[in-house]
C-alpha positions as CSV (number, residue, x, y, z in Angstrom):
1,M,15.5,5.0,-1.2
2,L,14.3,1.6,0.0
3,Y,10.8,0.5,-0.8
4,Q,8.9,-2.4,0.7
5,I,7.1,-4.5,-1.9
6,S,4.1,-6.6,-0.5
7,F,3.0,-9.3,-2.8
8,E,1.7,-12.9,-3.2
9,K,3.4,-15.6,-5.1
10,N,2.4,-19.3,-5.1
11,T,-0.3,-18.5,-2.6
12,V,2.3,-17.2,-0.1
13,C,2.2,-13.5,1.1
14,Q,5.7,-12.1,1.0
15,C,7.7,-8.9,1.3
16,R,10.8,-7.7,-0.5
17,L,12.9,-4.5,-0.4
18,I,13.9,-2.7,-3.5
19,D,16.4,0.1,-3.6
20,A,15.1,2.5,-6.3
21,P,14.8,6.2,-7.0
22,S,11.0,6.2,-6.8
23,A,8.1,4.1,-5.8
24,E,7.0,3.9,-9.4
25,T,10.4,2.6,-10.5
26,A,10.4,0.0,-7.7
27,R,6.9,-1.2,-8.8
28,A,7.8,-1.4,-12.5
29,Y,11.1,-3.2,-11.7
30,F,9.3,-5.7,-9.5
31,E,6.5,-6.3,-12.0
32,E,9.0,-6.9,-14.8
33,N,11.1,-9.3,-12.8
34,E,8.2,-11.1,-11.0
35,P,5.4,-11.3,-13.7
36,T,3.6,-14.2,-11.9
37,A,3.3,-12.4,-8.6
38,T,0.3,-10.4,-7.4
39,L,1.4,-7.0,-6.2
40,Y,-0.4,-5.6,-3.1
41,G,1.5,-2.5,-2.4
42,V,4.6,-0.4,-2.5
43,S,5.7,1.8,0.5
44,E,8.7,3.5,1.8
45,H,10.7,1.4,4.2
46,N,12.1,3.4,7.1
47,G,12.6,0.6,9.6
48,M,15.4,-1.9,10.2
49,I,16.1,-4.6,7.6
50,K,15.2,-7.9,9.1
51,P,17.8,-10.8,8.7
52,G,17.1,-12.8,5.6
53,M,14.8,-10.2,4.0
54,P,15.7,-9.9,0.3
55,V,16.9,-6.5,-1.0
56,D,17.1,-5.8,-4.7
57,R,18.7,-2.8,-6.3
58,V,17.4,-1.2,-9.5
59,P,20.5,-0.8,-11.8
60,D,21.5,2.7,-12.7
61,G,19.7,3.8,-15.9
62,W,17.2,1.0,-15.8
63,K,14.0,1.6,-17.7
64,P,10.8,-0.6,-18.1
65,A,10.7,-2.9,-21.1
66,D,8.3,-0.7,-22.9
67,G,10.7,2.3,-22.4
68,A,8.3,4.4,-20.3
69,E,6.4,4.4,-17.1
70,A,2.7,3.7,-17.3
71,E,0.7,6.9,-17.8
72,K,-1.4,7.9,-14.9
73,G,-4.9,9.4,-15.1
74,D,-5.2,13.0,-14.2
75,S,-7.9,12.2,-11.6
76,V,-5.7,9.7,-9.8
77,E,-2.8,12.1,-9.9
78,K,-4.9,14.9,-8.4
79,I,-6.0,12.6,-5.6
80,R,-2.4,11.4,-5.0
81,E,-1.1,15.0,-4.8
82,T,-3.8,15.8,-2.2
83,I,-2.9,12.7,-0.1
84,E,0.8,13.3,-0.4
85,N,0.4,16.9,0.8
86,K,-1.9,16.0,3.6
87,P,-0.3,16.9,7.0
88,T,0.3,14.0,9.3
89,R,0.9,14.6,13.0
90,S,1.1,11.1,14.4
91,A,2.5,7.6,13.6
92,W,-1.1,6.5,12.9
93,E,-1.7,9.2,10.4
94,R,1.6,8.5,8.7
95,G,0.6,4.9,8.4
96,V,-2.8,5.8,7.1
97,K,-1.2,7.9,4.4
98,V,0.9,4.9,3.3
99,Y,-2.2,2.8,3.1
100,A,-3.9,5.5,1.0
101,L,-1.1,5.6,-1.4
102,E,-1.1,1.8,-1.7
103,L,-4.8,1.9,-2.4
104,L,-4.2,4.5,-5.1
105,E,-1.6,2.2,-6.7
106,S,-4.1,-0.6,-6.9
107,L,-6.7,1.8,-8.3
108,E,-4.3,2.9,-11.0
109,E,-3.6,-0.7,-11.9
110,G,-7.3,-1.3,-12.2
111,I,-7.8,1.6,-14.5
112,G,-4.8,0.7,-16.6
113,G,-6.1,-2.9,-16.9
114,E,-9.5,-1.5,-17.9
115,Y,-11.4,-3.3,-15.2
116,I,-12.1,-0.1,-13.3
117,D,-13.8,2.8,-15.2
118,P,-12.1,6.1,-14.5
119,E,-15.6,7.7,-14.2
120,D,-16.1,5.6,-11.1
121,L,-13.9,8.1,-9.3
122,E,-16.7,10.7,-9.6
123,S,-19.0,8.6,-7.5
124,P,-18.1,8.0,-3.8
125,A,-20.0,4.7,-3.7
126,L,-18.4,3.4,-6.9
127,L,-15.0,4.6,-5.8
128,K,-15.3,2.8,-2.5
129,K,-16.3,-0.4,-4.4
130,A,-13.3,0.0,-6.7
131,L,-10.9,0.5,-3.7
132,L,-12.3,-2.6,-1.9
133,N,-11.3,-4.6,-5.0
134,G,-14.0,-7.3,-4.5
135,A,-14.0,-7.4,-0.7
136,A,-17.2,-6.8,1.1
137,D,-15.6,-4.4,3.6
138,W,-12.3,-3.3,5.0
139,A,-12.2,-6.2,7.5
140,Q,-12.5,-8.7,4.7
141,Y,-9.9,-6.7,2.7
142,S,-7.5,-6.9,5.6
143,W,-8.1,-10.4,6.7
144,G,-8.2,-11.6,3.1
145,G,-4.5,-10.8,2.5
146,C,-5.1,-7.8,0.3
147,S,-2.8,-5.6,2.4
148,L,0.0,-6.3,4.9
149,C,-0.2,-9.9,6.2
150,Y,2.1,-10.0,9.2
151,D,1.4,-8.5,12.7
152,C,5.0,-7.1,12.8
153,Q,4.5,-5.2,9.6
154,I,1.2,-3.6,10.7
155,A,2.6,-2.7,14.1
156,E,5.7,-1.1,12.5
157,R,3.6,0.9,10.1
158,L,1.1,2.3,12.7
159,C,2.9,2.5,16.0
160,T,5.2,5.0,17.5
161,P,8.7,3.5,18.5
162,S,7.6,3.3,22.2
163,E,4.3,1.6,21.3
164,L,6.2,-0.8,19.0
165,K,8.5,-1.6,21.9
166,R,5.6,-2.1,24.3
167,K,4.0,-4.5,21.9
168,R,7.2,-6.3,21.3
169,G,7.3,-5.5,17.6
170,G,3.8,-6.8,17.1
171,D,4.1,-10.1,19.0
172,L,1.6,-8.8,21.5
173,Q,-2.0,-7.9,20.4
174,P,-2.8,-4.2,20.1
175,N,-5.5,-4.3,22.7
176,S,-8.1,-6.6,24.3
177,R,-10.7,-6.2,21.6
178,E,-8.7,-6.3,18.4
179,T,-6.0,-8.1,16.4
180,W,-3.5,-6.3,14.3
181,L,-5.5,-7.2,11.2
182,D,-8.5,-5.5,12.8
183,V,-6.4,-2.4,13.5
184,Q,-5.3,-2.5,9.9
185,A,-8.9,-2.6,8.7
186,R,-9.6,0.6,10.7
187,A,-6.6,2.3,9.1
188,L,-7.7,1.1,5.6
189,Y,-11.2,2.5,6.2
190,Q,-9.7,5.9,7.1
191,A,-7.3,5.8,4.1
192,A,-10.3,5.1,1.8
193,R,-12.1,8.1,3.4
194,W,-9.1,10.3,2.6
195,I,-9.2,9.2,-1.0
196,I,-12.9,9.6,-1.4
197,N,-12.8,13.1,0.2
198,A,-9.9,14.0,-2.1
199,A,-11.8,12.8,-5.1
200,R,-14.7,15.0,-4.2
201,A,-12.6,18.1,-3.6
């Protein structure tokens, strides 16, 4: 399975593909090999591989340096299971699901790094604050480079094939009122609502 890694290194937002058996393995492999990079998200890559885009392959039998995957909190796992099992009936909803899973990845990292209290998951307001990761709102989160940075990536994630063709792969703006980063902010807002609702269930 190919996974797209979105990250920042040397103040440059970048993407890389990793061939790995799971998203967690792809994340752990990337973090071990790029310790100075800031990881923004890991998502399944179902599109075409663009010329020049790096692809790494996790060696068979590879394990993280500490010999085990990081333990996940039960609460985060419960939310993740709810999100993963949520039916999606459109390209938009499938894209929102990917954003939600990426936000959960960041939440996990915050809990593991002990700068997010697991008890924050019990409060919708505190959970929203934790998901925003310092941003004032989802527009700032999107425009600040905390998620996908390139129009083509956002369009590919949220559009149907026909919409993507009509927008020339993201070269054209989504509509007369928004940029692709604005559209991404709406998707992130919805993804956060999914997470908050799942945490309250």
